[in-house]
N, C-alpha and C positions, 0 to 999 in steps of 0.2 A: 432761887428759880428752879423749877422742876426739870429733870431730864426727859428725853423722849422715852416712851414706853417700850418694853421689850417687844420684838417682833411678834411673839406669841400672844401679846396682850393687845395688839392693834386690831381694831374692829374693821369690818368691811363697811362699804358705804351704807347699805341697808341697815346694818347694825347701829351705825352712827346716827342715822336719821331716827331709828326707833328709840335710841336713848334720848335724843333731843326731845322728841314728841312725848316721851314718858314724863317729862317735866311739866307738861301742860296742865297737869292736875293742880299745880300750884298757882295757876292763873296769872293774871297781870296784876302785880303788886308794886306800886310806886314806892320808891325808897332806894337809897344808895349803899346800904350796908352789904348786901349780897354781891353787887358788882365790884365794890371795892375789895372784898375778900378775894374774889376770883382774880382780879387784876393784880393785886399784891402778890399772889401765888406765882405769877408769871413775870415778876419784875416790872409791872406796869408798862406793857407794850404801848398803851395809848399815849403815853407821855413822849414817845419817840416819833410821832407822826404829826403831820399838818392837816388842818381840816377846813372844809366849808360845812358849817352845821346848819341844818334846815329843819324848822318847826312850822307847824300850821295845821289846819283842819283839812283843807282840800288843796290840791295843787302841789303838794310836797314831792310826790313821785315824779311828776312831769318836770318840775323845776330842777330837781336833782339830776334827772337824766339829761337835760339840757346843759347844765353847768359841766357835768362829767364829760359829755360828748365833746364840748368845745375845748376843754382842757386836754383831752386825749388827742384831739386834732392838732393841738398846739405842740405835741411832742412830749407831753408829760406822762409818767406812769401813774394812772389815776384809779384809785379804788372807789367803789360805789357800794354803799350799804343802804338797802331799802327794804321796806316791808309793806304789806305781805307779798308773797310770790303768787303768781297766777297759775303757771303750768309746772315749772320745775323749782324745787326748794332752792336750788343754787342761784336762782335769780337774785336772791337777797344779798349775795356776796359776789362782786364782779370787779375785774380790772380791765380797763380799756374795752368794755363791752363783752368780755369773755367771762363766763361763769366760773367759779372756783371748780377745779377738777374734782371728780368724786374721790380720788385717792388722797388728795390734799385734805379735803374736808374730813375724811375718815381718820386720817392720821392726827390732825389737830384735835379732833373730838376725843380720840383715844387718849390724848394727853390731858384733856380737860376733865374727863370722867372721874378719875381718882381724886381729883381736887374737889369736885362736886360731892362725891361720896364722903370725903373726909369732913367737909363743911356740914353736910347733912347730919353727921354724928354730933356736931357741935350745936345743932339746932338752927343752922342757917341753911335755908333751902333755896338755892338758885333756881330761878324760873327758866322756862324755855327760851324766852327773849334774851335773858342775860347770858345764857350759854352761847347763843348765836352771836351776841355782841362780842364776847371775849374771843370767840373763834375768828370773827372778822378782824379784830385787832391783830391777832397773831399772824393771820394770813397776810394782811396788808404790810405788816412790818417785815416779814420774811421775804416777801416779794419786792421790797424796796420801793414802795409807793412814794412818789413825790408829794402827793396830796390825796386826801380822802374826802369824798362828798358823802356826808354822814346824815342820814335821815332819821329824825327822832321817831321813836316807836309810838309813845303815848304821852301827850302833854309836853313836857320839856324840863321843868325844874327837877323832877324826881325820876326822869326817865334814865335808863342805864347808859344811853349814849352821853349823858351829861357828866359822865366821869371825867371827860377831857377837861384839862385846865385852861386851855385857850383855843381860839380858832382864828383863822385868817379873816373870816367874816361870818357873822351869824345872820341867817335869813329867815324872815317870817313870811310865810305865804298866807293865803286866805284864811280867815278865822270865822267859823260858824258854830252852831250848836251840835256837838256830838260828844259821846262818852260823858254826858252830864252827871251820871252817877258818880264819877270819879273826879272830873275836872271842875264841876260846878254848873249851875243852871242859868248863868248869864254869859253874854259875850266877854264882858270884862273879867270875870273870874276865870274863864278859859284863856283869855289873853295873858293873864298873869302867869299861868303855868307855862305858856309858850315863851314868854319873855325871860323865863328862868334860865335859858341857854345863854343869855348876854354875859360876857366876861368883862371884868373891870378894865376900862381903857380900850376896849376892843372896837370892832366896826360892826355896824348893824345895817342891814338893807330891809326895807319895808315894801310890802305889796300894796296895790291900790285898793285898800279896804272899802267896801261900800258903806260901812258905818263910820262916820267921822270920829265919834267918841272912841272907837277902837284904835283908829290911827293915832289920835292924840294920845291915847294911853300908852301905846308902844313907843312913841317919841319920848314921853315923860319917863318911861322905864329905862330907855337907852340913856337918857340924861343922868338918871340917878346912878347909873354905873359908869359914868364918865365916858360913854361910848360916843363915837362919831356916827351920826345917823345920815344914811344915804337914801334918798327917796327913789322910787321906781322910775323907769324911763318911759312910762306910757305916753306922756305928752309929746315925746320925740318920734312916736311911731305913726305912720300913715298907712292905713289899710287900703291895699289896691284891689284885692279880690279875696272873697271868702267862699270856699267850696266845701263839699261834704268831706273831702279827704284832706283838708287843711286850708291854710291862709297864705296869701302872698302880701308882704308888706315892704314898705321903705323905712329903713332906719339908718341914720347917719349917712344918707346919700347912697346907701347900698340896698339892693334887693335881696330879701330873704324869703324863703319858703319854709313855713312851719308845718311839718307833715302831721300835725295833730288837729283833730276836729274841734271846732267851737271857738266862739269869741273869747272865752275865758282863757284860752291858751295864749292869746295876746298878752293877757295880764301876767301869765306865768313867764312868758318871754321877757316882758318888761322888768320883771323881778330878777330873773336869771341874768340878763345883761347887766343890770345894775351891780349884781354880785361880781361879775367878770370884770367890770370896770374898777371895782375896788381892788381886786386882785392885780390888775394892771398897774394901778397907782402904787402898789406895794411891791413891784419888781417882778411880777409874773408876766411872761412874754406871750401875749395873745394878739394875733393880727386879725384884721377884718376878714381875711380869707379863712382863717381857721374858725372864726366866729360863724361866717356864712356856711361853711362846709359842716361844722359840728352840728349846727341847728338843723340842717337838711337831712342828717342821718339819724336823728332821734327817733327811737321806737319805744313806745310805752304800751304794753298789752292792756286790754280791757278798759281803755279810756276812749270811748266811742270808736272802737277798733273795727274797721271794715275788713272782714275776712272773705267775702265773696261779693261779686257784682251782679250775679244772675241766679236767683234774685239777690238784690242788695241785702247783705246779712251783716248785722252790726252786733258786736259784743260790748257791753258796758257794764262796769262794776260799781257805778255810783250808788251809794246806799244811804246818804243823808240828804237833808233838804237842799243844800246847795248843789250837790252832785246830781240829784234828780232834776233840779231846775235847769242845769247846764244841758242835760240830755234832752229834756223837753224843748228847750229853746232851739236846739239843733234840729230836732225833728220837725218843729213848726216851720223853720226857715227852709229846710231842704227837702222835706218829705210831705208837704202839705197836701199834694195832689195824688199821693199814693197810698194804698192800703197798707196799714201796719199790722202785722200779725206778731204778737209778743209771746215770748216764753219768759215768765215773770216769776221770781222767787226772792224772798227776803228773809232776814234773821228776824225773830220775833222780838228782839230787844231794840230794834230800830223803829223809826216812826213810819211804819208801813201804811198807816192811814193817810198821811200826807202824800207819800209816794203814789199811792193808788189814786188819790184825788187828782193829782197832776197828770199822771201818765195814762190812766185807763181811758179818759175821754178821747185821747189821740188815736186810740187803737180800734181797728175793725174787729179784731178777734184776740182773745187772750187765753193762753194755756198757763195756768198757775202750777208751780212745780216746787220741788224741795231740793236744796243743795245738800251735798254730802257733808253736813256739819250738824252736830247735835243741837245747835241753837236755831236751826231753821224753822221758819213758820210753816205749819202744815198746809198743804195745797188747798184743802177744802175751806179752811178758815180765810185764806187769802182770796179764794174765788168768791166767797160770800161778800167780802169787802169790795171786790172789783165789780161785782154785778150791779152795784149802785150807779156805775158810770159807763158800763159797756154791756151790751145785750149778749154778746156771744163770749161767754166765759166757761171754760171747762178745766176742772182740776185734773192734773196728771202728775203724780208724785215723782215718777222717774223722769229726770231731765232729758235724757237722750230720746225717750219716747215722745216727750212733749215737743222737743225740737223736730223730730221726724213728722209729727202730726202737723206742725206749723208749716214745715217745708211742703208737705202734700197740698196744703190749702193755698200756698203762695203761687202767684203767676210771676213771670219774669220781671214785670215792672212793679211788683209789690216789694214791701220791706219785711224782712224777718229780723226781729229784735230779741236779743237774750239780755236780760237786764235785771237789776235789783240787788246784786250782791257780788262781791268779788269771789266768794266761794262758788257761786253758780257759774260765774265767768271762768273760773279754773276748770270746773267740770266740763263746760262747753268747749273750751279751747282743746281739750283732749279728744272729744268725740267729733268735733267738727273738723279739726285739722288732720 
């Protein structure tokens, strides 16, 4: 195991971030060789922690936040590893809702850097995500976390988080088509990657998948690994009231307020609660009070997030078909009689044609824009696509200018919607808030 760097070799926070981001050039490359080498260099910190491991296409972030919040309310020291971040990079590594301090991140990355450089000389090039993963493991271990809620980055089987040998429970959230160039072009091919997180003889919790074949496939994969499969709790939930800022439900005779918008959040709740119940069966102490309080305190940025009420301003990072559908369903249900003025930007490697076809007809006016990411689709191309479904479409490459133009056009009872990409959501969170 390596010792801590000399004080003179310790980077500051910005230097640490620059080093992490410098590895982005190596892209996202499934495979375990690099993360294994990193973890071995630090005496495998991941083997000394306990986990709830969460994979899926959509709903991972919300489900992870729900589980972590409930466990934290139960008195446990809970690590949370999620991606991507929306406003602050440190959102990715949290304990009990508090982001990793800048000084701690800088110190740990200063330890990781020479290992990365050594591995690079050997032809092993750790990626950005793998460096973040080992940083999280080291931080959670040093802060004596009782349990870590660990969100898969991409896929499952060959994701760097799958370096862990066992978990208290493996959770599969909603599965849909995304990253098809890496994971496969069918739901079952994608599901196979997600099910790669199952551990021999472990526990598995399933989401209410809309496709029966996918649900059957997940159960069969759990059986192959001799895992005990626990279904979601959706049938035990009664919806009392659904509003733009969340839902009120009855579960197990108790009233819950889910402060996240959209009916799909009930499905995430049903999955999170099933995972919590597995933990309870295995000795983790969670009361109904901590369950109610934990859920009520959940905050997830850019998931149909309301940032203003006059006019109603919503930021949403949904970027694949299922995410776009969830947003559109919410708009139809709660904003049908209001004019929607959208600031809309997407990545060119996403199915923007489908997103435009679903979203544009709901809008009175659209400003197409470009997120601060090299993969962004140019505003003019997106505008050309959107004009097929909405008469008032204007390209404005600068997101802040696009937002200000939308705000000028909006009356108090209108809706200003910023959507299409988590990268655009990240830009918007900064200039709106």
